[in-house]
All heavy atoms as TSV, in Angstrom:
chain	resi	resn	atom	element	x	y	z
A	1	MET	N	N	245.273	175.902	31.869
A	1	MET	CA	C	246.371	176.655	31.183
A	1	MET	C	C	246.896	177.815	32.187
A	1	MET	O	O	246.066	178.629	32.604
A	1	MET	CB	C	245.969	177.236	29.900
A	1	MET	CG	C	245.395	176.294	28.862
A	1	MET	SD	S	246.578	175.414	28.034
A	1	MET	CE	C	245.485	174.183	27.372
A	2	ASN	N	N	248.148	177.830	32.190
A	2	ASN	CA	C	248.726	178.914	33.101
A	2	ASN	C	C	249.149	180.063	32.118
A	2	ASN	O	O	249.856	179.818	31.100
A	2	ASN	CB	C	249.982	178.289	33.762
A	2	ASN	CG	C	250.584	179.278	34.806
A	2	ASN	OD1	O	250.089	180.419	34.872
A	2	ASN	ND2	N	251.485	178.834	35.591
A	3	ALA	N	N	248.735	181.234	32.397
A	3	ALA	CA	C	249.077	182.421	31.611
A	3	ALA	C	C	250.603	182.672	31.466
A	3	ALA	O	O	250.970	183.264	30.528
A	3	ALA	CB	C	248.324	183.600	32.153
A	4	SER	N	N	251.287	182.265	32.477
A	4	SER	CA	C	252.772	182.562	32.455
A	4	SER	C	C	253.428	181.562	31.616
A	4	SER	O	O	254.695	181.677	31.442
A	4	SER	CB	C	253.355	182.534	33.836
A	4	SER	OG	O	253.123	181.264	34.542
A	5	ASP	N	N	252.843	180.508	31.089
A	5	ASP	CA	C	253.476	179.404	30.291
A	5	ASP	C	C	252.917	179.533	28.858
A	5	ASP	O	O	251.864	179.003	28.632
A	5	ASP	CB	C	253.336	178.114	30.843
A	5	ASP	CG	C	254.111	177.080	30.151
A	5	ASP	OD1	O	254.908	177.375	29.309
A	5	ASP	OD2	O	254.014	175.880	30.522
A	6	PRO	N	N	253.706	180.248	27.897
A	6	PRO	CA	C	253.143	180.408	26.620
A	6	PRO	C	C	253.085	179.199	25.801
A	6	PRO	O	O	252.415	179.065	24.712
A	6	PRO	CB	C	254.111	181.472	26.035
A	6	PRO	CG	C	255.329	181.263	26.740
A	6	PRO	CD	C	254.864	180.868	28.221
A	7	HIS	N	N	253.866	178.148	26.195
A	7	HIS	CA	C	253.957	176.900	25.369
A	7	HIS	C	C	253.052	175.815	25.930
A	7	HIS	O	O	253.093	174.631	25.516
A	7	HIS	CB	C	255.365	176.397	25.352
A	7	HIS	CG	C	256.315	177.323	24.719
A	7	HIS	ND1	N	256.258	177.732	23.477
A	7	HIS	CD2	C	257.215	178.175	25.276
A	7	HIS	CE1	C	257.170	178.636	23.136
A	7	HIS	NE2	N	257.816	178.875	24.319
A	8	ALA	N	N	252.179	176.073	26.999
A	8	ALA	CA	C	251.354	175.071	27.597
A	8	ALA	C	C	250.321	174.473	26.619
A	8	ALA	O	O	250.201	173.257	26.613
A	8	ALA	CB	C	250.595	175.681	28.752
A	9	ARG	N	N	249.696	175.242	25.750
A	9	ARG	CA	C	248.783	174.736	24.838
A	9	ARG	C	C	249.389	173.822	23.802
A	9	ARG	O	O	248.890	172.745	23.570
A	9	ARG	CB	C	248.050	175.885	24.101
A	9	ARG	CG	C	246.916	175.382	23.226
A	9	ARG	CD	C	246.117	176.523	22.599
A	9	ARG	NE	N	245.491	177.346	23.546
A	9	ARG	CZ	C	244.307	177.071	24.024
A	9	ARG	NH1	N	243.655	175.981	23.683
A	9	ARG	NH2	N	243.677	177.922	24.922
A	10	GLU	N	N	250.488	174.148	23.293
A	10	GLU	CA	C	251.258	173.257	22.360
A	10	GLU	C	C	251.710	172.046	23.038
A	10	GLU	O	O	251.612	170.935	22.416
A	10	GLU	CB	C	252.549	173.939	21.797
A	10	GLU	CG	C	253.372	173.211	20.877
A	10	GLU	CD	C	252.611	172.859	19.614
A	10	GLU	OE1	O	251.714	173.579	19.174
A	10	GLU	OE2	O	252.903	171.711	19.049
A	11	ARG	N	N	252.189	172.056	24.292
A	11	ARG	CA	C	252.629	170.868	24.988
A	11	ARG	C	C	251.368	169.941	25.190
A	11	ARG	O	O	251.532	168.649	25.075
A	11	ARG	CB	C	253.256	171.288	26.285
A	11	ARG	CG	C	254.635	170.582	26.522
A	11	ARG	CD	C	255.233	170.869	27.778
A	11	ARG	NE	N	254.753	171.869	28.725
A	11	ARG	CZ	C	255.093	173.124	28.867
A	11	ARG	NH1	N	256.037	173.615	27.957
A	11	ARG	NH2	N	254.493	173.932	29.632
A	12	LEU	N	N	250.286	170.574	25.601
A	12	LEU	CA	C	249.052	169.715	25.780
A	12	LEU	C	C	248.631	169.061	24.575
A	12	LEU	O	O	248.305	167.854	24.485
A	12	LEU	CB	C	248.003	170.661	26.334
A	12	LEU	CG	C	246.604	169.923	26.550
A	12	LEU	CD1	C	246.694	168.843	27.548
A	12	LEU	CD2	C	245.480	170.980	26.898
A	13	ARG	N	N	248.710	169.778	23.413
A	13	ARG	CA	C	248.367	169.200	22.128
A	13	ARG	C	C	249.218	167.984	21.803
A	13	ARG	O	O	248.865	167.016	21.337
A	13	ARG	CB	C	248.412	170.213	21.092
A	13	ARG	CG	C	248.031	169.801	19.654
A	13	ARG	CD	C	248.127	171.000	18.705
A	13	ARG	NE	N	248.121	170.537	17.333
A	13	ARG	CZ	C	249.213	170.076	16.704
A	13	ARG	NH1	N	250.323	170.139	17.241
A	13	ARG	NH2	N	249.150	169.748	15.446
A	14	ARG	N	N	250.455	168.258	21.974
A	14	ARG	CA	C	251.486	167.185	21.695
A	14	ARG	C	C	251.364	165.913	22.591
A	14	ARG	O	O	251.384	164.816	22.065
A	14	ARG	CB	C	252.859	167.784	21.860
A	14	ARG	CG	C	253.946	166.829	21.312
A	14	ARG	CD	C	255.412	167.495	21.413
A	14	ARG	NE	N	255.683	167.927	22.785
A	14	ARG	CZ	C	256.004	169.141	23.027
A	14	ARG	NH1	N	256.296	170.100	22.112
A	14	ARG	NH2	N	256.299	169.486	24.357
A	15	ASP	N	N	251.037	166.242	23.804
A	15	ASP	CA	C	250.817	165.080	24.725
A	15	ASP	C	C	249.590	164.325	24.406
A	15	ASP	O	O	249.514	163.086	24.551
A	15	ASP	CB	C	250.650	165.626	26.187
A	15	ASP	CG	C	252.000	166.088	26.789
A	15	ASP	OD1	O	253.032	165.831	26.111
A	15	ASP	OD2	O	252.002	166.777	27.806
A	16	LEU	N	N	248.503	165.031	23.986
A	16	LEU	CA	C	247.275	164.297	23.602
A	16	LEU	C	C	247.444	163.436	22.329
A	16	LEU	O	O	246.910	162.378	22.186
A	16	LEU	CB	C	246.133	165.351	23.438
A	16	LEU	CG	C	245.608	166.064	24.668
A	16	LEU	CD1	C	244.510	167.122	24.331
A	16	LEU	CD2	C	245.007	164.910	25.621
A	17	ILE	N	N	248.203	163.952	21.451
A	17	ILE	CA	C	248.537	163.227	20.149
A	17	ILE	C	C	249.249	161.957	20.526
A	17	ILE	O	O	249.013	160.935	20.009
A	17	ILE	CB	C	249.235	164.119	19.178
A	17	ILE	CG1	C	248.248	165.123	18.545
A	17	ILE	CG2	C	249.810	163.231	18.018
A	17	ILE	CD1	C	248.954	166.254	17.757
A	18	ALA	N	N	250.350	162.109	21.434
A	18	ALA	CA	C	251.115	160.985	21.830
A	18	ALA	C	C	250.214	159.875	22.595
A	18	ALA	O	O	250.394	158.772	22.297
A	18	ALA	CB	C	252.207	161.463	22.767
A	19	LEU	N	N	249.317	160.394	23.429
A	19	LEU	CA	C	248.386	159.490	24.070
A	19	LEU	C	C	247.476	158.778	23.193
A	19	LEU	O	O	247.409	157.464	23.234
A	19	LEU	CB	C	247.541	160.313	25.127
A	19	LEU	CG	C	246.749	159.494	26.050
A	19	LEU	CD1	C	247.566	158.525	26.888
A	19	LEU	CD2	C	245.837	160.462	26.918
A	20	VAL	N	N	246.975	159.363	22.174
A	20	VAL	CA	C	246.186	158.655	21.181
A	20	VAL	C	C	246.990	157.699	20.429
A	20	VAL	O	O	246.540	156.538	20.128
A	20	VAL	CB	C	245.550	159.659	20.142
A	20	VAL	CG1	C	244.891	159.081	18.938
A	20	VAL	CG2	C	244.472	160.558	20.859
A	21	LEU	N	N	248.231	158.012	19.998
A	21	LEU	CA	C	249.048	157.143	19.320
A	21	LEU	C	C	249.395	155.857	20.132
A	21	LEU	O	O	249.463	154.714	19.660
A	21	LEU	CB	C	250.348	157.721	18.772
A	21	LEU	CG	C	250.068	158.742	17.713
A	21	LEU	CD1	C	251.320	159.458	17.307
A	21	LEU	CD2	C	249.536	158.036	16.456
A	22	ILE	N	N	249.692	156.059	21.513
A	22	ILE	CA	C	249.997	154.963	22.388
A	22	ILE	C	C	248.821	154.036	22.546
A	22	ILE	O	O	248.947	152.866	22.496
A	22	ILE	CB	C	250.455	155.564	23.785
A	22	ILE	CG1	C	251.820	156.194	23.543
A	22	ILE	CG2	C	250.511	154.504	24.817
A	22	ILE	CD1	C	252.284	157.105	24.710
A	23	ILE	N	N	247.627	154.705	22.710
A	23	ILE	CA	C	246.408	153.789	22.867
A	23	ILE	C	C	246.143	153.025	21.612
A	23	ILE	O	O	245.765	151.834	21.667
A	23	ILE	CB	C	245.234	154.751	23.256
A	23	ILE	CG1	C	245.412	155.208	24.634
A	23	ILE	CG2	C	243.919	153.966	23.110
A	23	ILE	CD1	C	244.368	156.293	25.092
A	24	ALA	N	N	246.352	153.614	20.419
A	24	ALA	CA	C	246.194	152.908	19.184
A	24	ALA	C	C	247.126	151.791	19.002
A	24	ALA	O	O	246.739	150.668	18.541
A	24	ALA	CB	C	246.259	153.931	18.030
A	25	GLY	N	N	248.325	152.057	19.435
A	25	GLY	CA	C	249.359	150.941	19.340
A	25	GLY	C	C	249.091	149.790	20.340
A	25	GLY	O	O	249.196	148.618	19.964
A	26	ILE	N	N	248.684	150.149	21.541
A	26	ILE	CA	C	248.306	149.035	22.500
A	26	ILE	C	C	247.065	148.284	21.976
A	26	ILE	O	O	247.005	147.042	22.106
A	26	ILE	CB	C	247.984	149.725	23.908
A	26	ILE	CG1	C	249.311	150.156	24.568
A	26	ILE	CG2	C	247.336	148.730	24.816
A	26	ILE	CD1	C	249.120	150.928	25.828
A	27	GLY	N	N	246.083	149.005	21.359
A	27	GLY	CA	C	244.956	148.336	20.742
A	27	GLY	C	C	245.291	147.353	19.680
A	27	GLY	O	O	244.837	146.217	19.614
A	28	GLY	N	N	246.231	147.789	18.826
A	28	GLY	CA	C	246.692	146.886	17.684
A	28	GLY	C	C	247.454	145.686	18.244
A	28	GLY	O	O	247.223	144.698	17.759
A	29	LEU	N	N	248.320	146.014	19.163
A	29	LEU	CA	C	249.038	144.749	19.774
A	29	LEU	C	C	248.029	143.880	20.509
A	29	LEU	O	O	248.182	142.629	20.502
A	29	LEU	CB	C	249.996	145.247	20.820
A	29	LEU	CG	C	251.325	145.909	20.259
A	29	LEU	CD1	C	252.206	146.409	21.271
A	29	LEU	CD2	C	251.996	144.819	19.456
A	30	ALA	N	N	246.995	144.402	21.128
A	30	ALA	CA	C	246.039	143.579	21.838
A	30	ALA	C	C	245.276	142.745	20.894
A	30	ALA	O	O	245.032	141.494	21.055
A	30	ALA	CB	C	245.102	144.452	22.665
A	31	VAL	N	N	244.900	143.174	19.658
A	31	VAL	CA	C	244.200	142.396	18.640
A	31	VAL	C	C	245.102	141.302	18.207
A	31	VAL	O	O	244.678	140.153	18.109
A	31	VAL	CB	C	243.793	143.325	17.485
A	31	VAL	CG1	C	243.273	142.506	16.376
A	31	VAL	CG2	C	242.693	144.238	17.953
A	32	VAL	N	N	246.296	141.611	17.982
A	32	VAL	CA	C	247.285	140.554	17.499
A	32	VAL	C	C	247.464	139.546	18.546
A	32	VAL	O	O	247.530	138.306	18.346
A	32	VAL	CB	C	248.632	141.204	17.007
A	32	VAL	CG1	C	249.671	140.068	16.803
A	32	VAL	CG2	C	248.372	142.067	15.751
A	33	ALA	N	N	247.634	139.972	19.761
A	33	ALA	CA	C	247.958	139.053	20.886
A	33	ALA	C	C	246.677	138.174	21.099
A	33	ALA	O	O	246.797	136.939	21.380
A	33	ALA	CB	C	248.216	139.814	22.121
A	34	TRP	N	N	245.460	138.692	21.017
A	34	TRP	CA	C	244.245	137.898	21.186
A	34	TRP	C	C	244.250	136.818	20.055
A	34	TRP	O	O	243.743	135.765	20.337
A	34	TRP	CB	C	242.947	138.787	21.156
A	34	TRP	CG	C	241.723	137.961	21.411
A	34	TRP	CD1	C	240.943	137.450	20.526
A	34	TRP	CD2	C	241.229	137.715	22.690
A	34	TRP	NE1	N	239.810	136.839	21.176
A	34	TRP	CE2	C	240.057	136.929	22.494
A	34	TRP	CE3	C	241.589	138.027	24.007
A	34	TRP	CZ2	C	239.260	136.548	23.572
A	34	TRP	CZ3	C	240.797	137.549	25.033
A	34	TRP	CH2	C	239.638	136.816	24.772
A	35	SER	N	N	244.543	137.187	18.845
A	35	SER	CA	C	244.481	136.204	17.779
A	35	SER	C	C	245.531	135.107	17.917
A	35	SER	O	O	245.211	134.058	17.398
A	35	SER	CB	C	244.601	136.956	16.410
A	35	SER	OG	O	246.012	137.444	16.320
A	36	VAL	N	N	246.651	135.400	18.618
A	36	VAL	CA	C	247.604	134.360	18.859
A	36	VAL	C	C	247.097	133.448	20.034
A	36	VAL	O	O	247.047	132.182	19.906
A	36	VAL	CB	C	248.961	134.940	19.199
A	36	VAL	CG1	C	249.920	133.898	19.656
A	36	VAL	CG2	C	249.561	135.716	17.919
A	37	HIS	N	N	246.803	134.084	21.145
A	37	HIS	CA	C	246.360	133.286	22.406
A	37	HIS	C	C	245.737	134.260	23.371
A	37	HIS	O	O	246.353	135.276	23.640
A	37	HIS	CB	C	247.450	132.581	23.031
A	37	HIS	CG	C	247.124	131.529	23.960
A	37	HIS	ND1	N	246.640	131.799	25.171
A	37	HIS	CD2	C	246.983	130.204	23.755
A	37	HIS	CE1	C	246.311	130.645	25.821
A	37	HIS	NE2	N	246.519	129.684	24.979
A	38	PRO	N	N	244.612	134.017	23.874
A	38	PRO	CA	C	243.883	134.970	24.829
A	38	PRO	C	C	244.705	135.332	26.068
A	38	PRO	O	O	244.666	136.388	26.552
A	38	PRO	CB	C	242.571	134.226	25.228
A	38	PRO	CG	C	242.295	133.352	24.048
A	38	PRO	CD	C	243.678	132.956	23.542
A	39	LEU	N	N	245.544	134.311	26.553
A	39	LEU	CA	C	246.300	134.617	27.712
A	39	LEU	C	C	247.397	135.615	27.417
A	39	LEU	O	O	247.801	136.413	28.266
A	39	LEU	CB	C	246.877	133.300	28.307
A	39	LEU	CG	C	245.959	132.377	29.019
A	39	LEU	CD1	C	246.669	131.114	29.467
A	39	LEU	CD2	C	245.353	133.103	30.180
A	40	LEU	N	N	247.916	135.621	26.168
A	40	LEU	CA	C	248.926	136.581	25.779
A	40	LEU	C	C	248.272	137.975	25.810
A	40	LEU	O	O	248.955	138.985	26.185
A	40	LEU	CB	C	249.408	136.230	24.412
A	40	LEU	CG	C	250.549	137.046	23.839
A	40	LEU	CD1	C	251.797	136.865	24.822
A	40	LEU	CD2	C	250.969	136.543	22.439
A	41	PHE	N	N	246.998	138.080	25.431
A	41	PHE	CA	C	246.365	139.352	25.392
A	41	PHE	C	C	246.214	139.939	26.845
A	41	PHE	O	O	246.525	141.049	27.157
A	41	PHE	CB	C	244.957	139.155	24.837
A	41	PHE	CG	C	243.959	140.317	25.172
A	41	PHE	CD1	C	243.970	141.524	24.469
A	41	PHE	CD2	C	243.049	140.134	26.147
A	41	PHE	CE1	C	243.166	142.520	24.752
A	41	PHE	CE2	C	242.184	141.240	26.529
A	41	PHE	CZ	C	242.248	142.369	25.817
A	42	TRP	N	N	245.891	139.024	27.829
A	42	TRP	CA	C	245.649	139.496	29.177
A	42	TRP	C	C	247.002	139.770	29.892
A	42	TRP	O	O	247.131	140.667	30.637
A	42	TRP	CB	C	244.870	138.409	30.000
A	42	TRP	CG	C	243.467	138.371	29.599
A	42	TRP	CD1	C	242.842	137.318	29.004
A	42	TRP	CD2	C	242.461	139.315	29.722
A	42	TRP	NE1	N	241.513	137.661	28.751
A	42	TRP	CE2	C	241.301	138.858	29.163
A	42	TRP	CE3	C	242.524	140.618	30.332
A	42	TRP	CZ2	C	240.125	139.651	29.124
A	42	TRP	CZ3	C	241.356	141.372	30.397
A	42	TRP	CH2	C	240.111	140.893	29.727
A	43	ALA	N	N	248.006	139.113	29.449
A	43	ALA	CA	C	249.349	139.364	29.998
A	43	ALA	C	C	249.875	140.764	29.466
A	43	ALA	O	O	250.366	141.487	30.222
A	43	ALA	CB	C	250.393	138.268	29.556
A	44	GLY	N	N	249.623	140.968	28.241
A	44	GLY	CA	C	250.001	142.363	27.652
A	44	GLY	C	C	249.202	143.452	28.234
A	44	GLY	O	O	249.801	144.439	28.549
A	45	LEU	N	N	247.927	143.209	28.573
A	45	LEU	CA	C	247.021	144.181	29.136
A	45	LEU	C	C	247.537	144.547	30.557
A	45	LEU	O	O	247.585	145.704	30.966
A	45	LEU	CB	C	245.637	143.739	29.198
A	45	LEU	CG	C	244.586	144.778	29.424
A	45	LEU	CD1	C	244.553	145.955	28.489
A	45	LEU	CD2	C	243.208	144.114	29.566
A	46	SER	N	N	247.828	143.481	31.230
A	46	SER	CA	C	248.395	143.673	32.651
A	46	SER	C	C	249.681	144.418	32.658
A	46	SER	O	O	249.931	145.372	33.463
A	46	SER	CB	C	248.547	142.336	33.278
A	46	SER	OG	O	247.410	141.620	33.453
A	47	ALA	N	N	250.647	144.040	31.705
A	47	ALA	CA	C	251.878	144.796	31.610
A	47	ALA	C	C	251.664	146.281	31.314
A	47	ALA	O	O	252.392	147.179	31.802
A	47	ALA	CB	C	252.771	144.112	30.642
A	48	ALA	N	N	250.634	146.616	30.379
A	48	ALA	CA	C	250.432	147.882	30.036
A	48	ALA	C	C	249.830	148.753	31.280
A	48	ALA	O	O	250.176	149.923	31.504
A	48	ALA	CB	C	249.432	147.986	28.925
A	49	ALA	N	N	249.024	148.013	31.996
A	49	ALA	CA	C	248.418	148.715	33.113
A	49	ALA	C	C	249.515	148.977	34.234
A	49	ALA	O	O	249.506	150.116	34.778
A	49	ALA	CB	C	247.335	147.888	33.784
A	50	VAL	N	N	250.429	148.045	34.504
A	50	VAL	CA	C	251.474	148.272	35.434
A	50	VAL	C	C	252.387	149.388	34.951
A	50	VAL	O	O	252.832	150.326	35.760
A	50	VAL	CB	C	252.166	146.936	35.686
A	50	VAL	CG1	C	253.506	147.215	36.479
A	50	VAL	CG2	C	251.311	146.011	36.419
A	51	THR	N	N	252.720	149.362	33.681
A	51	THR	CA	C	253.614	150.371	33.186
A	51	THR	C	C	253.027	151.714	33.176
A	51	THR	O	O	253.684	152.759	33.633
A	51	THR	CB	C	253.990	150.056	31.664
A	51	THR	OG1	O	254.589	148.803	31.598
A	51	THR	CG2	C	254.991	151.047	31.115
A	52	GLY	N	N	251.729	151.830	32.898
A	52	GLY	CA	C	250.972	153.116	32.983
A	52	GLY	C	C	250.963	153.601	34.366
A	52	GLY	O	O	251.135	154.854	34.687
A	53	GLY	N	N	250.701	152.761	35.399
A	53	GLY	CA	C	250.706	153.178	36.780
A	53	GLY	C	C	251.997	153.667	37.199
A	53	GLY	O	O	252.056	154.616	37.870
A	54	VAL	N	N	253.072	152.965	36.796
A	54	VAL	CA	C	254.402	153.444	37.213
A	54	VAL	C	C	254.721	154.797	36.607
A	54	VAL	O	O	255.159	155.632	37.250
A	54	VAL	CB	C	255.513	152.405	36.822
A	54	VAL	CG1	C	256.906	152.910	36.909
A	54	VAL	CG2	C	255.315	151.096	37.652
A	55	LEU	N	N	254.390	154.969	35.320
A	55	LEU	CA	C	254.704	156.263	34.677
A	55	LEU	C	C	253.837	157.371	35.274
A	55	LEU	O	O	254.311	158.473	35.446
A	55	LEU	CB	C	254.374	156.116	33.220
A	55	LEU	CG	C	255.441	155.263	32.427
A	55	LEU	CD1	C	255.022	155.106	30.960
A	55	LEU	CD2	C	256.845	155.802	32.496
A	56	LEU	N	N	252.591	157.088	35.463
A	56	LEU	CA	C	251.705	158.243	36.071
A	56	LEU	C	C	252.159	158.525	37.582
A	56	LEU	O	O	252.104	159.602	37.974
A	56	LEU	CB	C	250.219	157.742	36.039
A	56	LEU	CG	C	249.557	157.795	34.716
A	56	LEU	CD1	C	248.228	157.186	34.783
A	56	LEU	CD2	C	249.620	159.141	34.148
A	57	GLY	N	N	252.494	157.477	38.322
A	57	GLY	CA	C	253.003	157.619	39.699
A	57	GLY	C	C	254.264	158.376	39.856
A	57	GLY	O	O	254.584	159.021	40.770
A	58	GLY	N	N	255.157	158.183	38.721
A	58	GLY	CA	C	256.468	158.784	38.786
A	58	GLY	C	C	256.511	160.199	38.371
A	58	GLY	O	O	257.485	160.949	38.368
A	59	GLY	N	N	255.293	160.760	37.988
A	59	GLY	CA	C	255.286	162.234	37.470
A	59	GLY	C	C	254.993	163.275	38.547
A	59	GLY	O	O	254.577	164.352	38.231
A	60	LYS	N	N	255.236	162.929	39.728
A	60	LYS	CA	C	254.931	163.816	40.938
A	60	LYS	C	C	256.006	164.961	40.997
A	60	LYS	O	O	257.119	164.847	40.655
A	60	LYS	CB	C	254.894	163.133	42.161
A	60	LYS	CG	C	253.766	162.112	42.265
A	60	LYS	CD	C	253.706	161.438	43.558
A	60	LYS	CE	C	252.481	160.471	43.525
A	60	LYS	NZ	N	252.372	159.695	44.676
């Protein structure tokens, strides 16, 4: 936390909540995809990994 940024703690809290919701959503979709077809599960997992990598890499 940077002392010069008074909103850093609130932003961190909001980001962590968003991350938990995103992970829960991906988990739910993975369960549904696996029940439909295992290859659909793996395709969705790969797409989530690529999207996450692009988003994390773009935050420089």
